[in-house]
C-alpha positions as CSV (number, residue, x, y, z in Angstrom):
1,X,10.0,-2.1,1.1
2,X,8.1,-5.2,2.4
3,X,4.8,-4.4,3.9
4,X,3.2,-6.8,6.0
5,X,1.2,-8.6,3.3
6,X,4.5,-9.2,1.4
7,X,6.0,-10.5,4.2
8,X,3.3,-13.0,4.8
9,X,2.8,-14.0,1.0
10,X,6.6,-14.8,1.2
11,X,6.4,-17.0,3.8
12,X,3.2,-18.7,2.8
13,X,4.7,-19.0,-0.8
14,X,7.7,-20.2,0.3
15,X,17.3,-17.4,8.1
16,X,13.8,-19.0,12.8
17,X,10.7,-16.8,12.7
18,X,7.9,-16.3,15.1
19,X,6.0,-14.2,13.1
20,X,5.0,-14.8,9.4
21,X,7.4,-14.0,6.7
22,X,10.2,-13.6,8.9
23,X,13.3,-16.4,9.3
24,X,16.3,-16.3,11.0
25,X,19.1,-18.3,11.6
26,X,20.7,-19.2,15.1
27,X,24.3,-21.0,14.7
28,X,23.9,-24.5,15.2
29,X,20.4,-25.0,15.2
30,X,20.4,-27.0,11.8
31,X,21.5,-23.9,9.7
32,X,24.9,-24.7,8.8
33,X,26.3,-23.1,11.9
34,X,25.2,-19.7,10.4
35,X,27.8,-19.1,8.0
36,X,27.3,-16.9,5.0
37,X,29.2,-17.5,1.9
38,X,30.9,-14.7,-0.1
39,X,28.5,-15.1,-3.0
40,X,25.4,-17.1,-3.5
41,X,26.2,-20.6,-4.5
42,X,25.4,-24.2,-4.1
43,X,21.9,-25.3,-3.1
44,X,19.5,-22.4,-2.8
45,X,18.4,-21.7,0.8
46,X,15.0,-22.8,1.8
47,X,12.5,-22.2,4.3
48,X,11.6,-25.2,6.2
49,X,9.6,-25.8,9.5
50,X,12.1,-26.6,12.6
51,X,11.0,-30.2,13.8
52,X,9.5,-31.4,15.9
53,X,6.9,-28.8,16.7
54,X,6.9,-27.7,13.0
55,X,5.8,-24.3,14.2
56,X,9.0,-22.1,13.7
57,X,10.6,-21.5,10.1
58,X,14.4,-21.4,9.6
59,X,16.6,-21.4,6.5
60,X,18.3,-24.6,5.1
61,X,21.6,-24.4,3.1
62,X,22.7,-21.3,5.1
63,X,26.1,-21.5,3.6
64,X,24.5,-20.4,0.2
65,X,23.6,-16.9,1.1
66,X,26.0,-14.0,0.2
67,X,26.4,-10.9,2.5
68,X,23.6,-8.3,2.0
69,X,24.6,-6.3,-1.4
70,X,24.9,-2.3,-0.5
71,X,21.7,-1.9,-2.6
72,X,19.5,-4.2,-0.6
73,X,20.5,-3.4,2.9
74,X,17.5,-1.1,3.5
75,X,15.0,-3.8,2.5
76,X,17.0,-6.1,4.5
77,X,16.8,-4.0,7.4
78,X,12.7,-3.6,6.9
79,X,12.3,-7.5,6.2
80,X,14.3,-8.5,9.6
81,X,12.8,-5.8,11.8
82,X,9.3,-7.8,11.5
83,X,10.8,-10.0,14.2
84,X,12.1,-7.1,16.6
85,X,11.0,-7.3,20.2
86,X,11.5,-4.6,22.8
87,X,14.6,-7.0,24.0
88,X,16.1,-8.3,20.6
89,X,16.4,-6.7,17.4
90,X,17.4,-8.6,14.2
91,X,20.0,-7.8,11.6
92,X,20.0,-9.1,7.8
93,X,23.6,-10.8,7.2
94,X,22.8,-12.7,4.1
95,X,20.9,-12.7,1.1
96,X,20.0,-15.1,-1.8
97,X,18.4,-13.9,-5.0
98,X,16.9,-17.6,-5.4
99,X,15.9,-18.5,-2.0
100,X,12.9,-20.8,-1.9
101,X,9.8,-20.9,0.3
102,X,8.3,-23.9,1.8
103,X,6.7,-25.1,-1.3
104,X,10.2,-25.2,-3.0
105,X,9.6,-22.4,-5.4
106,X,11.9,-19.1,-5.5
107,X,10.5,-16.3,-3.4
108,X,10.0,-13.2,-5.6
109,X,12.7,-10.9,-4.7
110,X,15.0,-13.4,-3.2
111,X,15.2,-14.2,0.7
112,X,17.1,-12.4,3.7
113,X,18.7,-14.3,6.4
114,X,18.2,-12.5,9.7
115,X,20.1,-12.9,12.9
116,X,19.4,-11.9,16.5
117,X,21.7,-8.9,17.6
């Protein structure tokens, strides 16, 4: 559902991504301990660059994500797989319809929170 161009656009328009358009969450790394809420709420999550190098993206306000809705599971799988390596696979555990990019504007189609399995 999300091709490479869309992933890059989502990141540029803007869950810690090393590839453009991907963001993940690692519990305890500036992400509200990686907890996903029961429904979207609070402040919308936003893609931010992790200090001090500002090279990796992560999500703020992780608790504002809801579990991935059933009708978006395939899209979440596709989006998070952009970070897969031979040794590590990523899974979408959260979704927010009004997730924001680094520019503080909502990402069209929302955002997925990805975690390493």
